[in-house]
N, C-alpha and C positions, 0 to 999 in steps of 0.2 A: 504493500500499500505505499503511495507517495505522499510526504511530508504535505505537499501544497495539495493534493485531493481531499486530505483530513479535516483540513480546515473549514471545507464545505458540508453542510447537510439541510436537507428538506426539514420545513417546521409543518407539522400538522397543526392547524389552529382554526378557531373559530372566529368571527370576524369582531369579537372583542378582543382577542388576542394580538390582531393585526393592528388595531388601535394603540395597544400598549406598546408593541414593539415600535411602530413609526412614530409614536411621540417621543421616546427616548434616543430615536437614531440622530446621527450627526448632522443631516441636512435638516434645518428649518424650512418654514412654509416661505414661500415666494411672497415677494411683496403684493402690495393691492393691485399694482397696475398689470401684473402677469397674472393671476391666479384665477381669475374667471370662475364660473360657478364648476363645483365639480360635478363628475359624473355619477351615475347612482350606479357604483360598482357591485357585480355578483359576488358572491361568496368565494373566497380563496381556496386555491387547491394546492398541495403540496408534493408533487412526486420526486421520487427519490432522484437524485443529482449524477448519479453513478455506483457502480458495484462498491465502490470503497468510500463513500463519502457519510456513512453513517454515525462517525463518532467525534465529527470536527466542531468547531464552535463559532463558524461563521453561519448564520441562517439568510435563508435566501427564502421568502414567499412568493408565490407563483399563482397567477390568477388567469385563467383563459378567458377573454373577454368576448371573443367573437369566432367562429366557427364556418367552415364553408366557404372560404374565400378563395379566389383563385390568383395565385402569385402577387400579393401585394407589395408594392414597391416603393411606394412613400406615404408618409404619415405626417400631417401637420392639423393645430389644434384651433379650433373657431372660442370666441371668446366665451361662448357658453360651457364650455369645458368637453365638448363632442368634439370628434376628429374627423377629418376627411382623410380618405384612406385612396388611393390609386391601384387599379389593377392593370399588370403590364400588359396582358395580351388580348383582355375584354376592351381595353380602354375605358373602362368604368370609373366614376369617382363615387364613393360610397360614404355615407356620414353614419358613423359609429359612434352610440350614445347620444345624448346624455342618459336615455332611459333604459330600463334594462328589462329582460323578462327570463324564462326560465333557463334560455339557453345561455343568458350573458346579455352584453349591451345588444341595444336594438341596432340593426343594420338594414340602410335603407338606401338604394341608388339614386342620386340626386344629379347625376350627369353620365352620358356617354358621347364620347368622341370621335365622332364620324372622321378628323381628320388624321387621327394616328392610325399608321398601318405598322403592326407589330412584327418582327421576326427576329432572330436569335435572341439576344439580351435587350434589344430595343422594342419600345412600345410606347405605352404612357407610363413613364417613371416618376421624377420626383415632384413633389407638390409644395408650395410656401403660401403663406397666408399674410398679406399685407398688413406692416405694423398698424395701419389707418383703416384696417377691417371694418372697425364698428362705424363709420362714415362712407368710406367708398365701395365696402364688398367684394374686393378684390382679389382674386387667387391667381397665381403663379405656376405655370406646369412645364416640365420639360418632356417632349415627345418625340417621337420618331415617326416620319415619312419615308416613301421609297426611297428616296435620294438624300436626305439629311436628316439631321436632328435641330430640333428649334425649342425657343423658349416663347411661350406666349402667355397671355393673361385674358381675364374673363370674370365673369360672374358667374353665380351659380345656373342662372337662367340665362345669361348672356351670351354674344359670340365669342369664340375664341378668336383671339386676334395677335398673330406672331409678332412677336416685337424682335427677335433674333432668328435669323435663318443661316442656313449655309455651316452647322458645325458638322464635322466628318461623320459620316455614317458606314456601320460594317457590321459584322453577324455578333462580334465578340466585344466589341469594346466601344460602347455608345455613351459611357458617362453618365449623366442624371441628377446628380446630387445638385440641389437647389435649396437656397435659403436667405433671409435678411440678416446682416449682419449686426453688429449692436450700434455701427455706426448710419444704419437705415439704408445701406445700397444692398442691391440683390446681388449674390454670389452665385455661380456656376459653375460645376464641375464636368469637364468634358472627357471622351474618350479619345486615344490619339487616333483611331481610324484607319490603322495600317497595321500590316502584320509585323513591321519590323521597327515601328514606334519612330519612325524618322522624322516626323513632324511635330513631335512633342517637346522639342527645344527650339522650334523655329516660331519667332516671335511675330510675325505675320500669319500664322496658320491657328485656328481656333481649335483644335484639335489637341489632346494631352494637356490641359489648361486647368486652371483655374481663373474664371473670369469676372471682374466687379464693374455693375454697372446700374445706370439708372432704371426707374421703374418703365421708360421710354425704351429700353435696349441699347443705349449710348453710352460711352466711357464716362466712368464716375472720375469726379475733381479728386486728383491725388494720385491716381495709377501711374504705376513706374513709368509707362511711356506716354507721352502726349496724345489724345484722342485712342488711344488703346484700349482694348477690353482686357488685356490679359495681366492680370495680378501675380499669378505664379506659373511655372512652366514644368515640362520634365516628367510629367505623370503618363500612366497607362491608361486607367480607367477608375475616374473619380466618380463614385457613386454616392458618398457620404460626407456632408458638411455637420459641424458642430463648433459652438463658442462657449467657452465658460465664464463664470462670471467675473473673472479677470478681464476678459474680451480677448482671450488668446484661442485662435482657431485651430479647429483638427479637420483633417480629411483622411479619408480611406484611399486607399491605392490598390489594386487588383488587377489580376490576371498575367502578372510576369510569371514565367518559368518557373523560378526559383521560389520567390517569398510572395507575401503578402504584408502590408504596410498600414501602418496609422502614422501620420505626418502633422508635427505642428507647423501652421502656415503661416511664412514671414513674404513681406511685401518684395515683389521681385526675385525671389530665389528661384534657381533650377532644381529640380528634386531628382534629376539624374537618369531618368529613362530616355532612351534604350542604352546610355553609356552603362548605368549601374541598376541592378537588380538586388534591391537590399542595401545595405552599407558599402559605400566605396573607399577608396583612399581620396580621391580628388578633393582637395579643398574648396573648390568653387562649387562642389554640389553639395546640397543640402542633405543629410543622412537622415533616415527614419527615427521618431519616436520609439517606435516599437515594429518589429518586424518577426515573422512565423514563417517556416517552411510551408509551402501552398498548400501541401496536405492538409495541414492544421489551422488554414486561414480560409483565402479567398474572401475576405470579410467586405462588405458591404455600406452597411448603416453603421453610425458612430454616434455617442451621446456622451457628453461632459456634464459631472455634476459634484461639483465644489473639487475635493481632491482626486476625483474618480474620472476615467476614461474606460467608456465600454464600448465594442465593437462586437456585430453580430457577423456570424460567417457562414458561408454555404460550403465549402468544400469541406470546413473544418467541424461545421454542424456543432457549433456551440458560441457562448458567448466569451469573450475574453474580457477580464475586469484588471484594470493597471491604477495603482496609485500614482499620482504624480505631483512634484513639487510644484511652487508657484513661479519658480524659473523655468519649469519646463523638462525636468529629468524626472525618470522613472523612479518608483520608491519600491523596493524589493521586486519580486517577480511578480508578473502577470499571472492570474489564477484564470483558468479554463472553469467555466459553469455550462450547466445542461448538456453536457457532452454524449450526444447522442439521443438525448432523450426526445428532442421535437424534430429531428431531422435538419433540414437544411434551413438556414435561419438567414432574413435579407434586410429587411427596414428594420431602423432602431432611431427613436428619440426620445429627449426627455420630455415628458410631459410637465404640465403646470402644477401637479401637485407632487412633482419631486421623484416620482418613480419614473422606471424606463418601460416605453413599450416597445416590441419585438415582434416582427411578422415570421411566420414560417414562409417556405418557398419550395414545396415540396409537390407542386400539381405541374411542375414544368418537366420538359422532356429530360429523362434519363433519372428522374429522381423517383421516390416511393411514398406514394401519399399515403398517411393514416385514413382512417373513417373520417375524422373531422377535419381534416386540412382541406386548406390551408387555414391556419390560425392566427389570432392576434392576441399577444401573451403580455401581460404586465408584471414586472419584477420591481419585487421590494428588496433592498438590502439591508442587512442589521449591520453594527460594529463599523461603522464609516460607510453605511449604504445611504439609501434614499427612500422616500416614499412616506405619503401622510395618506390615511384614508379618508 
């Protein structure tokens, strides 16, 4: 039995125990401007996290929020505490919660985008809610057509309007991370769109980049290159973005032959692809904060909560949880959670209540779906973890 796996065990609890656990955990409630109305959460479940995880001291409360979804690829929260979830291949936008029934949170289809043409890992991918949603009701999505990837904006009942087109399209590296940073600008993670990654370091190409833009799809003030959308370069496939309370930005990068990565993103940096796959020795290239062999990772979603960063992995079929310092270094060894328990994991985000929501991705080609797949799962960590009920 490994030392690090012994630290984790699942907790069989009733709702009152969840309240006790989450009240005592290290993460406090969000501020009034972040909180919104909490969803009416179903009672938690707590399956075993692995064959040798029964005697550890770290506790994880797991709640299945929704079932029978189809490759959920993006999660974003509305002010009422409900979530909007995109499905990659169906091109549906679902609203999850805030009400619940016997099966979990209620799930309803609120949009189906006919402009989307899914293929490979492309389709309807990331989604972001405008910081001014209370007044403008605007959403932003990252999606694929037959010839390119695009960023578009819309309301729940209004027309989808592309604000950025021409992002490289491929079978396996379409990117799709999207989110508003603490500065109010829209950040977008793209794939390099080529088998060799030749365009990833090219500042004139949108592939293999993290882009920073206005809500009209134009270059944001303060970008490294005047008039350029590029914020950082040298990526293979950026599908997850997150920020912590210190405004530090994190992004996943996956699909490289040897490793999967989580990076701390700094303005103007080159993160190495295709020259480096994982850490390298070139001082001009930024090394990843975290990296694992591809078989244990291929991580997509990422969430940052206080002193922790978590990421959801497809091939690795797990969540990696790592402690980080204020200056962006890793504390101790990253810990694997949910190893093999829910199959392939894809989307991940920090919820307004301080928990983490993660989706399974078992309805896609080559995966093995369970009867309830795909699922949306809520995680609450103790001992420096997160979550309020």
